DSSP file (Angstrom, degrees, kcal/mol; ACC not computed):
  #  RESIDUE AA STRUCTURE BP1 BP2  ACC     N-H-->O    O-->H-N    N-H-->O    O-->H-N    TCO  KAPPA ALPHA  PHI   PSI    X-CA   Y-CA   Z-CA
    1    1 A M              0   0    0      0, 0.0     5,-0.0     0, 0.0     0, 0.0   0.000 360.0 360.0 360.0 143.8    0.0    0.0    0.0
    2    2 A L     >  -     0   0    0      1,-0.1     4,-2.1     2,-0.0     5,-0.2  -0.274 360.0-125.3 -61.1 145.7    1.2    3.5   -0.8
    3    3 A R  H  > S+     0   0    0      1,-0.2     4,-2.1     2,-0.2     5,-0.1   0.891 114.1  53.5 -59.2 -38.1    2.7    5.5    2.1
    4    4 A S  H  > S+     0   0    0      1,-0.2     4,-2.0     2,-0.2    -1,-0.2   0.866 106.3  52.0 -66.5 -34.2    0.2    8.3    1.4
    5    5 A A  H  > S+     0   0    0      2,-0.2     4,-2.6     1,-0.2    -1,-0.2   0.893 108.0  51.7 -67.2 -38.8   -2.7    5.7    1.6
    6    6 A E  H  X S+     0   0    0     -4,-2.1     4,-2.3     1,-0.2    -2,-0.2   0.905 109.3  50.3 -61.8 -41.0   -1.4    4.6    5.0
    7    7 A A  H  X S+     0   0    0     -4,-2.1     4,-2.4     2,-0.2    -2,-0.2   0.877 109.6  51.0 -65.2 -37.0   -1.4    8.2    6.1
    8    8 A V  H  X S+     0   0    0     -4,-2.0     4,-2.5     2,-0.2     5,-0.2   0.931 109.0  50.9 -64.7 -45.4   -5.0    8.6    4.9
    9    9 A K  H  X S+     0   0    0     -4,-2.6     4,-2.6     1,-0.2     5,-0.2   0.925 111.5  47.9 -57.1 -45.4   -6.0    5.5    6.8
   10   10 A D  H  X S+     0   0    0     -4,-2.3     4,-2.4     1,-0.2    -1,-0.2   0.917 110.6  51.9 -61.4 -43.9   -4.4    6.9   10.0
   11   11 A T  H  X S+     0   0    0     -4,-2.4     4,-0.7     1,-0.2    -2,-0.2   0.913 113.2  44.1 -58.8 -45.3   -6.1   10.3    9.4
   12   12 A M  H ><>S+     0   0    0     -4,-2.5     5,-2.3     1,-0.2     3,-0.8   0.915 113.2  49.8 -69.8 -43.1   -9.6    8.7    9.1
   13   13 A C  H ><5S+     0   0    0     -4,-2.6     3,-1.8     1,-0.3    -2,-0.2   0.883 104.5  58.7 -64.0 -38.3   -9.1    6.3   12.0
   14   14 A Q  H 3<5S+     0   0    0     -4,-2.4    -1,-0.3     1,-0.3    -2,-0.2   0.753 106.9  49.7 -61.7 -22.9   -8.0    9.1   14.3
   15   15 A R  T <<5S-     0   0    0     -3,-0.8    -1,-0.3    -4,-0.7    -2,-0.2   0.187 125.2 -99.3-103.8  15.2  -11.3   10.8   13.6
   16   16 A G  T < 5S+     0   0    0     -3,-1.8     2,-0.3     1,-0.3    55,-0.2   0.693  70.8 148.5  81.7  20.1  -13.5    7.8   14.3
   17   17 A F      < -     0   0    0     -5,-2.3     2,-0.4    -6,-0.1    55,-0.3  -0.687  37.2-143.8 -88.6 141.5  -14.1    6.5   10.8
   18   18 A E  E     -a   72   0A   0     53,-2.0    55,-2.3    -2,-0.3     2,-0.3  -0.861  18.7-123.4-101.2 137.2  -14.5    2.8   10.1
   19   19 A R  E     -a   73   0A   0     -2,-0.4     2,-0.3    53,-0.2    55,-0.2  -0.641  31.5-177.0 -82.2 135.4  -13.1    1.4    6.9
   20   20 A I        -     0   0    0     53,-2.9    55,-0.4    -2,-0.3     2,-0.1  -0.809  37.9 -74.1-123.5 168.3  -15.5   -0.5    4.6
   21   21 A L        -     0   0    0     -2,-0.3     2,-1.2    53,-0.1    55,-0.1  -0.338  37.2-131.8 -64.3 137.8  -15.0   -2.3    1.3
   22   22 A A        -     0   0    0     53,-0.3    55,-0.2    -2,-0.1    -1,-0.1  -0.750  24.9-163.4 -91.4  89.8  -14.4   -0.2   -1.8
   23   23 A I        -     0   0    0     -2,-1.2    28,-0.1     1,-0.1     3,-0.1  -0.651   7.8-152.2 -78.5 122.3  -16.9   -1.8   -4.2
   24   24 A P  S    S+     0   0    0      0, 0.0    27,-2.7     0, 0.0     2,-0.3   0.803  71.2   9.8 -70.5 -30.5  -16.0   -0.7   -7.7
   25   25 A A  E     -F   50   0B   0     25,-0.2    25,-0.2    10,-0.0    10,-0.0  -0.998  60.1-176.9-152.3 146.3  -19.4   -0.9   -9.3
   26   26 A L  E     -F   49   0B   0     23,-2.4    23,-3.3    -2,-0.3    10,-0.2  -0.986  40.6 -95.6-139.6 147.5  -23.0   -1.4   -8.2
   27   27 A P  E     -F   48   0B   0      0, 0.0    21,-0.3     0, 0.0     7,-0.0  -0.454  37.9-127.7 -58.0 137.1  -26.3   -1.7  -10.0
   28   28 A S  S    S+     0   0    0     19,-2.9     2,-0.7     1,-0.2    20,-0.1   0.860 101.3  48.2 -60.3 -35.6  -27.8    1.8  -10.0
   29   29 A T  S    S+     0   0    0     18,-0.5     2,-0.3     3,-0.0    -1,-0.2  -0.924  78.8 147.4-107.9 113.5  -31.0    0.4   -8.6
   30   30 A N    >   -     0   0    0     -2,-0.7     3,-0.7     4,-0.1    -4,-0.0  -0.948  56.5-114.2-141.4 160.7  -30.3   -1.8   -5.6
   31   31 A N  T 3  S+     0   0    0     -2,-0.3    -1,-0.0     1,-0.2    -2,-0.0   0.671 109.4  57.6 -70.8 -17.9  -32.1   -2.6   -2.4
   32   32 A T  T 3  S-     0   0    0      2,-0.1    30,-0.2    29,-0.1    -1,-0.2   0.712  99.7-126.5 -88.8 -21.3  -29.4   -1.1   -0.2
   33   33 A G    <   +     0   0    0     -3,-0.7    27,-0.1     1,-0.3    -2,-0.1   0.457  59.0 145.6  86.2   0.6  -29.4    2.4   -1.6
   34   34 A H        +     0   0    0     25,-0.1    -1,-0.3    23,-0.1     2,-0.3  -0.408  17.8 138.6 -68.3 147.3  -25.6    2.3   -2.2
   35   35 A G  B     -H   58   0C   0     23,-1.5    23,-2.5    -3,-0.1     2,-0.2  -0.953  38.2-130.6-179.4 165.4  -24.4    4.2   -5.2
   36   36 A Y        -     0   0    0     -2,-0.3    21,-0.2    21,-0.2    15,-0.1  -0.751  31.8-106.7-124.4 170.2  -21.8    6.5   -6.8
   37   37 A E  S    S+     0   0    0     15,-0.3     2,-0.4    -2,-0.2    14,-0.1   0.891  96.8  70.3 -67.6 -43.7  -21.9    9.7   -8.8
   38   38 A V  E     -G   50   0B   0     12,-0.8    12,-2.9    41,-0.1     2,-0.4  -0.637  64.1-175.3 -83.9 129.9  -20.9    8.2  -12.3
   39   39 A R  E     -G   49   0B   0     -2,-0.4     2,-0.3    10,-0.3    10,-0.2  -0.961   3.4-174.8-124.7 142.8  -23.5    6.1  -14.0
   40   40 A I  E     -G   48   0B   0      8,-2.8     8,-2.5    -2,-0.4     2,-0.5  -0.920  21.6-134.0-130.4 158.8  -23.3    4.1  -17.2
   41   41 A I  E     -G   47   0B   0     -2,-0.3     6,-0.2     6,-0.2     5,-0.0  -0.970  27.1-140.5-110.5 124.6  -25.6    2.1  -19.3
   42   42 A T    >   -     0   0    0      4,-3.0     3,-2.0    -2,-0.5     0, 0.0  -0.238  30.0 -99.0 -77.2 171.0  -24.2   -1.3  -20.4
   43   43 A D  T 3  S+     0   0    0      1,-0.3    -1,-0.1     2,-0.1    -2,-0.0   0.786 126.0  56.4 -60.0 -27.6  -24.8   -2.8  -23.9
   44   44 A S  T 3  S-     0   0    0      2,-0.1    -1,-0.3     1,-0.0    -2,-0.0   0.440 122.9-106.2 -85.8   1.0  -27.5   -4.9  -22.3
   45   45 A G  S <  S+     0   0    0     -3,-2.0     2,-0.2     1,-0.3    -2,-0.1   0.490  72.4 141.2  91.2   3.2  -29.3   -1.8  -21.1
   46   46 A E        -     0   0    0      1,-0.0    -4,-3.0    -5,-0.0     2,-0.5  -0.551  46.9-134.0 -79.8 145.0  -28.4   -2.2  -17.4
   47   47 A S  E     + G   0  41B   0     -6,-0.2   -19,-2.9    -2,-0.2   -18,-0.5  -0.884  27.7 178.7-101.6 125.7  -27.6    0.9  -15.4
   48   48 A W  E     -FG  27  40B   0     -8,-2.5    -8,-2.8    -2,-0.5     2,-0.4  -0.945  22.3-140.2-124.7 145.4  -24.5    0.7  -13.1
   49   49 A S  E     -FG  26  39B   0    -23,-3.3   -23,-2.4    -2,-0.4     2,-0.4  -0.906  20.1-149.6-104.4 136.9  -22.9    3.3  -10.8
   50   50 A L  E     -FG  25  38B   0    -12,-2.9   -12,-0.8    -2,-0.4   -25,-0.2  -0.858  26.4-102.5-110.2 138.0  -19.1    3.3  -10.8
   51   51 A R        +     0   0    0    -27,-2.7    28,-2.1    -2,-0.4     2,-0.3  -0.390  63.0 155.6 -58.0 121.0  -16.9    4.3   -7.9
   52   52 A S  B     -b   79   0A   0     26,-0.3   -15,-0.3    -2,-0.2    28,-0.2  -0.972  49.2 -87.5-153.0 157.6  -15.8    7.8   -8.8
   53   53 A V  S    S+     0   0    0     26,-2.7     2,-0.2    -2,-0.3    37,-0.1  -0.472  79.8  82.9 -69.1 140.7  -14.6   11.1   -7.4
   54   54 A G  S    S-     0   0    0     -2,-0.2   -17,-0.1    66,-0.1    -2,-0.1  -0.723  78.6-104.4 141.6 168.3  -17.5   13.4   -6.4
   55   55 A V  S    S+     0   0    0     -2,-0.2     2,-1.0     1,-0.1    67,-0.1   0.253  88.1  95.3-112.6  12.5  -19.9   13.9   -3.5
   56   56 A E        +     0   0    0     -3,-0.1     2,-0.3     2,-0.0    -1,-0.1  -0.670  64.9 104.3-101.0  77.2  -23.1   12.4   -4.9
   57   57 A F        -     0   0    0     -2,-1.0     2,-0.4   -21,-0.2   -21,-0.2  -0.933  56.4-143.9-145.9 166.4  -22.7    8.9   -3.4
   58   58 A S  B     +H   35   0C   0    -23,-2.5   -23,-1.5    -2,-0.3    -2,-0.0  -0.931  18.5 169.5-139.1 115.7  -24.0    6.8   -0.6
   59   59 A L        +     0   0    0     -2,-0.4     2,-0.2   -25,-0.2   -25,-0.1   0.674  65.1  54.4 -93.0 -21.7  -21.8    4.4    1.3
   60   60 A V        -     0   0    0    -27,-0.1     2,-0.3    12,-0.1    10,-0.0  -0.693  67.4-139.1-116.0 163.3  -24.1    3.5    4.1
   61   61 A T     >  -     0   0    0     -2,-0.2     4,-1.8     1,-0.1     3,-0.2  -0.760  32.7-109.8-111.1 164.4  -27.7    2.2    4.5
   62   62 A R  H  > S+     0   0    0     -2,-0.3     4,-2.7   -30,-0.2     5,-0.2   0.873 119.6  58.4 -59.9 -36.2  -30.2    3.3    7.0
   63   63 A A  H  > S+     0   0    0      1,-0.2     4,-1.7     2,-0.2    -1,-0.2   0.888 104.3  50.5 -62.6 -38.9  -29.8    0.0    8.8
   64   64 A W  H  4>S+     0   0    0      2,-0.2     5,-2.2    -3,-0.2     4,-0.4   0.911 110.8  49.2 -64.5 -41.1  -26.1    0.7    9.3
   65   65 A L  H ><5S+     0   0    0     -4,-1.8     3,-1.3     1,-0.2    -2,-0.2   0.916 110.5  50.1 -64.0 -43.4  -26.9    4.1   10.8
   66   66 A R  H 3<5S+     0   0    0     -4,-2.7    -1,-0.2     1,-0.3    -2,-0.2   0.825 107.1  55.6 -63.9 -30.8  -29.5    2.6   13.1
   67   67 A S  T 3<5S-     0   0    0     -4,-1.7    -1,-0.3    -5,-0.2    -2,-0.2   0.495 128.5 -94.7 -83.9  -1.4  -27.0    0.0   14.3
   68   68 A G  T < 5S+     0   0    0     -3,-1.3     2,-0.7    -4,-0.4    -3,-0.2   0.324  79.3 134.2 113.7  -8.6  -24.5    2.8   15.2
   69   69 A M      < +     0   0    0     -5,-2.2    -1,-0.3     1,-0.2    -2,-0.1  -0.651  14.3 154.0 -77.0 114.3  -22.2    3.3   12.3
   70   70 A T        +     0   0    0     -2,-0.7    24,-2.9     1,-0.3     2,-0.4   0.571  61.1  41.1-115.8 -14.9  -22.0    7.1   11.8
   71   71 A R  E     + C   0  93A   0     22,-0.2   -53,-2.0   -55,-0.2     2,-0.3  -0.976  65.8 151.8-137.9 123.6  -18.6    7.5   10.1
   72   72 A C  E     -aC  18  92A   0     20,-2.5    20,-2.6    -2,-0.4     2,-0.3  -0.973  15.3-173.0-145.5 160.9  -17.1    5.3    7.4
   73   73 A Y  E     -aC  19  91A   0    -55,-2.3   -53,-2.9    -2,-0.3     2,-0.3  -0.984  10.3-152.1-148.6 158.3  -14.8    5.5    4.5
   74   74 A S  E     - C   0  90A   0     16,-2.8    16,-2.3    -2,-0.3     2,-0.4  -0.970   7.4-165.4-130.3 150.7  -13.5    3.4    1.6
   75   75 A L  E     + C   0  89A   0    -55,-0.4     2,-0.3    -2,-0.3   -53,-0.3  -0.977  42.1  73.8-139.7 118.7  -10.2    3.6   -0.1
   76   76 A G  E    S- C   0  88A   0     12,-1.9    12,-3.7    -2,-0.4   -53,-0.1  -0.976  73.8  -0.3 171.0-160.5   -9.5    1.9   -3.5
   77   77 A W  E     +     0   0A   0     -2,-0.3     2,-0.3    10,-0.2     9,-0.2  -0.098  64.1 145.2 -54.3 147.8  -10.0    2.0   -7.2
   78   78 A G  E     - C   0  85A   0      7,-2.1     7,-2.6    -3,-0.0     2,-0.3  -0.973  45.1 -97.3-173.4 169.1  -12.1    4.8   -8.7
   79   79 A L  E     +bC  52  84A   0    -28,-2.1   -26,-2.7    -2,-0.3     2,-0.2  -0.760  35.0 179.1 -97.1 142.8  -12.6    7.1  -11.7
   80   80 A T  E >   - C   0  83A   0      3,-3.8     3,-1.4    -2,-0.3     8,-0.0  -0.769  49.0 -92.9-128.6 176.8  -11.4   10.7  -11.7
   81   81 A S  T 3  S+     0   0    0      1,-0.3     3,-0.1    -2,-0.2    -2,-0.0   0.770 128.0  49.9 -63.3 -23.6  -11.6   13.5  -14.3
   82   82 A G  T 3  S-     0   0    0      1,-0.2     2,-0.4     0, 0.0    -1,-0.3   0.420 124.3 -93.4 -94.4   0.8   -8.2   12.3  -15.5
   83   83 A G  E <  S-C   80   0A   0     -3,-1.4    -3,-3.8     2,-0.0     2,-0.3  -0.990  74.9  -7.8 129.5-133.2   -9.1    8.6  -15.8
   84   84 A Q  E     -C   79   0A   0     -2,-0.4     2,-0.3    -5,-0.2    -5,-0.2  -0.733  50.5-170.4-105.3 152.6   -8.6    5.9  -13.3
   85   85 A T  E     -C   78   0A   0     -7,-2.6    -7,-2.1    -2,-0.3     3,-0.3  -0.979  22.8-146.1-135.1 151.6   -6.8    5.9   -9.9
   86   86 A G  E    S+     0   0A   0     -2,-0.3     2,-0.2    -9,-0.2    -9,-0.2   0.461  93.3  50.5 -90.2  -2.5   -6.0    3.0   -7.6
   87   87 A C  E     +     0   0A   0     51,-0.2    51,-2.3    -9,-0.1     2,-0.5  -0.588  63.1 153.7-143.7  76.8   -6.4    5.1   -4.5
   88   88 A L  E     -CD  76 137A   0    -12,-3.7   -12,-1.9    -3,-0.3     2,-0.5  -0.905  29.0-148.8-105.2 129.4   -9.7    7.1   -4.3
   89   89 A L  E     +CD  75 136A   0     47,-3.2    47,-2.2    -2,-0.5     2,-0.4  -0.857  17.1 176.8 -97.7 128.4  -11.0    8.0   -0.8
   90   90 A L  E     +CD  74 135A   0    -16,-2.3   -16,-2.8    -2,-0.5     2,-0.3  -0.999   9.3 175.9-125.0 132.7  -14.8    8.3   -0.3
   91   91 A A  E     -CD  73 134A   0     43,-2.5    43,-2.4    -2,-0.4     2,-0.4  -0.987  13.6-169.1-139.5 148.4  -16.0    9.0    3.2
   92   92 A Q  E     -CD  72 133A   0    -20,-2.6   -20,-2.5    -2,-0.3     2,-0.4  -0.999   6.6-179.0-138.8 133.4  -19.4    9.7    4.8
   93   93 A A  E     -CD  71 132A   0     39,-2.3    39,-3.0    -2,-0.4     2,-0.6  -0.998  16.9-149.6-136.0 137.1  -20.2   10.9    8.3
   94   94 A F  E     - D   0 131A   0    -24,-2.9     2,-0.2    -2,-0.4    37,-0.2  -0.933  24.4-179.3-106.2 121.2  -23.5   11.6   10.0
   95   95 A E  E     - D   0 130A   0     35,-3.0    35,-1.6    -2,-0.6     3,-0.1  -0.728  38.7-113.4-118.2 166.2  -23.4   14.4   12.6
   96   96 A S  S    S+     0   0    0     -2,-0.2     2,-0.3    33,-0.2    35,-0.1   0.769  94.2   6.7 -72.8 -25.8  -25.9   15.9   14.9
   97   97 A D  S  > S-     0   0    0     33,-0.1     4,-1.9     1,-0.1     5,-0.2  -0.963  76.1-103.0-152.9 167.7  -26.0   19.3   13.2
   98   98 A V  H  > S+     0   0    0     -2,-0.3     4,-2.7     1,-0.2     5,-0.2   0.871 116.2  56.4 -61.8 -40.4  -24.7   21.2   10.2
   99   99 A L  H  > S+     0   0    0      2,-0.2     4,-2.5     1,-0.2    -1,-0.2   0.918 107.9  46.9 -61.8 -44.8  -22.0   23.0   12.2
  100  100 A S  H  > S+     0   0    0      1,-0.2     4,-2.1     2,-0.2    -1,-0.2   0.916 114.0  47.8 -62.4 -43.7  -20.4   19.8   13.4
  101  101 A A  H  X S+     0   0    0     -4,-1.9     4,-2.2     2,-0.2    -2,-0.2   0.889 112.0  50.2 -64.9 -39.1  -20.4   18.3   10.0
  102  102 A T  H  X S+     0   0    0     -4,-2.7     4,-2.6     2,-0.2    -2,-0.2   0.909 109.7  50.1 -66.5 -42.9  -18.9   21.5    8.5
  103  103 A H  H  X S+     0   0    0     -4,-2.5     4,-2.5     1,-0.2    -2,-0.2   0.908 111.1  49.5 -61.4 -41.6  -16.1   21.5   11.1
  104  104 A L  H  X S+     0   0    0     -4,-2.1     4,-2.7     2,-0.2     5,-0.2   0.905 110.6  50.6 -64.3 -41.3  -15.3   17.9   10.3
  105  105 A G  H  X S+     0   0    0     -4,-2.2     4,-2.4     2,-0.2    -2,-0.2   0.923 111.7  47.0 -61.6 -45.3  -15.3   18.6    6.6
  106  106 A D  H  X S+     0   0    0     -4,-2.6     4,-2.1     2,-0.2    -2,-0.2   0.922 113.0  49.8 -61.0 -44.9  -12.9   21.6    7.1
  107  107 A D  H  X S+     0   0    0     -4,-2.5     4,-2.4     1,-0.2    -2,-0.2   0.926 113.0  45.5 -61.1 -46.9  -10.7   19.5    9.4
  108  108 A L  H  X S+     0   0    0     -4,-2.7     4,-2.5     2,-0.2     5,-0.2   0.892 109.3  55.3 -66.5 -39.4  -10.5   16.6    6.9
  109  109 A R  H  X S+     0   0    0     -4,-2.4     4,-1.2    -5,-0.2    -1,-0.2   0.933 112.1  43.8 -58.5 -45.3   -9.8   18.9    4.0
  110  110 A E  H  X S+     0   0    0     -4,-2.1     4,-0.5     1,-0.2     3,-0.3   0.919 114.8  48.5 -65.7 -43.5   -6.8   20.4    5.8
  111  111 A A  H  < S+     0   0    0     -4,-2.4    -1,-0.2     1,-0.2    -2,-0.2   0.827 118.6  39.9 -67.0 -31.6   -5.6   17.0    7.0
  112  112 A L  H >X S+     0   0    0     -4,-2.5     3,-1.1    -5,-0.2     4,-1.0   0.585  89.6  92.6 -93.3 -12.0   -5.9   15.4    3.5
  113  113 A R  H >< S+     0   0    0     -4,-1.2     3,-0.7    -3,-0.3    -1,-0.2   0.885  90.0  42.1 -53.4 -47.9   -4.6   18.4    1.5
  114  114 A S  T 3< S+     0   0    0     -4,-0.5    -1,-0.3     1,-0.2    -2,-0.1   0.644 117.1  49.4 -77.1 -13.0   -1.0   17.3    1.3
  115  115 A L  T <4 S+     0   0    0     -3,-1.1    24,-3.3    -4,-0.1     2,-0.3   0.493 107.7  60.6 -99.4  -6.3   -1.9   13.7    0.7
  116  116 A S  E <<  -E  138   0A   0     -4,-1.0    22,-0.2    -3,-0.7     3,-0.1  -0.890  62.8-144.7-130.7 151.3   -4.3   14.3   -2.2
  117  117 A R  E    S+     0   0A   0     20,-2.9     2,-0.3     1,-0.3    21,-0.1   0.854  96.0   3.6 -74.7 -38.4   -4.5   15.8   -5.7
  118  118 A Q  E     -E  137   0A   0     19,-0.6    19,-1.5    -3,-0.1     2,-0.4  -0.996  61.2-166.2-149.0 144.3   -8.0   17.1   -5.0
  119  119 A V  E     +E  136   0A   0     -2,-0.3     2,-0.4    17,-0.2    17,-0.2  -0.996  13.8 173.8-131.4 126.7  -10.4   17.1   -2.0
  120  120 A T  E     +E  135   0A   0     15,-2.8    15,-3.0    -2,-0.4     2,-0.3  -0.987   4.4 166.7-132.2 144.4  -14.0   17.9   -2.4
  121  121 A W  E     -E  134   0A   0     -2,-0.4     2,-0.3    13,-0.2    13,-0.2  -0.986  11.6-173.8-153.3 161.6  -16.8   17.8    0.2
  122  122 A T  E     -E  133   0A   0     11,-2.1    11,-2.6    -2,-0.3     2,-0.4  -0.982  16.4-140.3-151.7 157.2  -20.3   18.8    1.0
  123  123 A V  E     +E  132   0A   0     -2,-0.3     2,-0.3     9,-0.2     9,-0.2  -0.990  32.6 153.2-121.5 132.2  -22.8   18.7    3.8
  124  124 A S  E     -E  131   0A   0      7,-2.2     7,-3.7    -2,-0.4     2,-0.4  -0.892  46.1 -90.4-145.0 174.5  -26.5   17.9    3.2
  125  125 A E  E     +E  130   0A   0     -2,-0.3     2,-0.3     5,-0.2     5,-0.2  -0.780  43.4 169.1 -92.5 132.9  -29.4   16.5    5.1
  126  126 A L  E >   -E  129   0A   0      3,-2.7     3,-1.5    -2,-0.4    -2,-0.0  -0.944  67.5 -13.9-146.5 124.2  -30.0   12.7    4.9
  127  127 A W  T 3  S-     0   0    0     -2,-0.3     3,-0.1     1,-0.3    -2,-0.0   0.837 127.2 -53.3  55.2  38.1  -32.4   10.7    7.0
  128  128 A G  T 3  S+     0   0    0      1,-0.2     2,-0.3     0, 0.0    -1,-0.3   0.594 120.8  94.6  78.5  11.3  -32.9   13.5    9.5
  129  129 A R  E <  S- E   0 126A   0     -3,-1.5    -3,-2.7   -32,-0.0     2,-0.5  -0.906  83.0-101.8-130.1 158.7  -29.2   14.0   10.1
  130  130 A S  E     -DE  95 125A   0    -35,-1.6   -35,-3.0    -2,-0.3     2,-0.5  -0.708  42.0-158.5 -79.4 127.8  -26.4   16.3    8.8
  131  131 A C  E     -DE  94 124A   0     -7,-3.7    -7,-2.2    -2,-0.5     2,-0.5  -0.941   9.0-159.6-119.6 119.9  -24.4   14.2    6.4
  132  132 A L  E     -DE  93 123A   0    -39,-3.0   -39,-2.3    -2,-0.5     2,-0.4  -0.825   8.7-172.9 -92.9 131.3  -20.8   15.0    5.3
  133  133 A R  E     +DE  92 122A   0    -11,-2.6   -11,-2.1    -2,-0.5     2,-0.4  -0.997   6.7 179.6-123.1 131.2  -19.6   13.4    2.1
  134  134 A I  E     -DE  91 121A   0    -43,-2.4   -43,-2.5    -2,-0.4     2,-0.4  -0.991   8.4-173.1-134.5 140.4  -15.9   13.8    1.2
  135  135 A A  E     +DE  90 120A   0    -15,-3.0   -15,-2.8    -2,-0.4     2,-0.3  -0.991   7.9 172.3-132.2 140.6  -13.9   12.6   -1.8
  136  136 A A  E     -DE  89 119A   0    -47,-2.2   -47,-3.2    -2,-0.4     2,-0.8  -0.983  30.2-137.4-149.8 136.0  -10.2   12.8   -2.4
  137  137 A E  E     -DE  88 118A   0    -19,-1.5   -20,-2.9    -2,-0.3   -19,-0.6  -0.849  34.0-135.6 -90.8 111.5   -7.8   11.4   -5.0
  138  138 A V  E     - E   0 116A   0    -51,-2.3   -22,-0.3    -2,-0.8   -51,-0.2  -0.453  19.3-117.8 -73.3 136.1   -4.8   10.2   -2.9
  139  139 A R        -     0   0    0    -24,-3.3  -135,-0.2    -2,-0.2  -134,-0.1  -0.396  17.5-122.2 -72.4 146.0   -1.4   11.1   -4.3
  140  140 A E    >   -     0   0    0     -2,-0.1     3,-2.0     1,-0.1     4,-0.4  -0.536  36.5-105.9 -73.4 154.9    1.2    8.6   -5.4
  141  141 A P  G >  S+     0   0    0      0, 0.0     3,-0.9     0, 0.0    -1,-0.1   0.840 121.4  53.7 -55.1 -34.3    4.4    9.1   -3.4
  142  142 A Y  G 3  S+     0   0    0      1,-0.2    -3,-0.0     2,-0.1     0, 0.0   0.545  95.2  71.1 -79.5  -5.8    6.1   10.5   -6.5
  143  143 A D  G <         0   0    0     -3,-2.0    -1,-0.2     1,-0.2    -4,-0.0   0.589 360.0 360.0 -83.9 -10.9    3.3   13.2   -7.0
  144  144 A R    <         0   0    0     -3,-0.9    -1,-0.2    -4,-0.4    -2,-0.1   0.543 360.0 360.0 -55.3 360.0    4.2   15.3   -4.0
């Protein structure tokens, strides 16, 4: 694993995030509600969402939130504006209010800035909670 990816893992764990599997593609319509920003239609007419940089994604289900998971991230393959990367970070956190979610977003942006080519994040309402979504393309060691 890249040294920068190890630093990202440490950064996320220090802030109470749990790592989950980085699933590269999902059917756009699925029972779990998981999905990513980029969607494609296959030759057979199926719609799939592809793991990609952007903040229109859902890593968690309502059941996970009810069971206590409020912060999670995945780190792995994904699409960027420049093509593919082997190290894309997607993270989602549910906070009690917009201010807490915004502070967490600011903190993560600063912590990830030197480790990433780009960091983007947003806060919105989801399931009655403030939801932070953050995406970052992690730098290769030679990109610094």
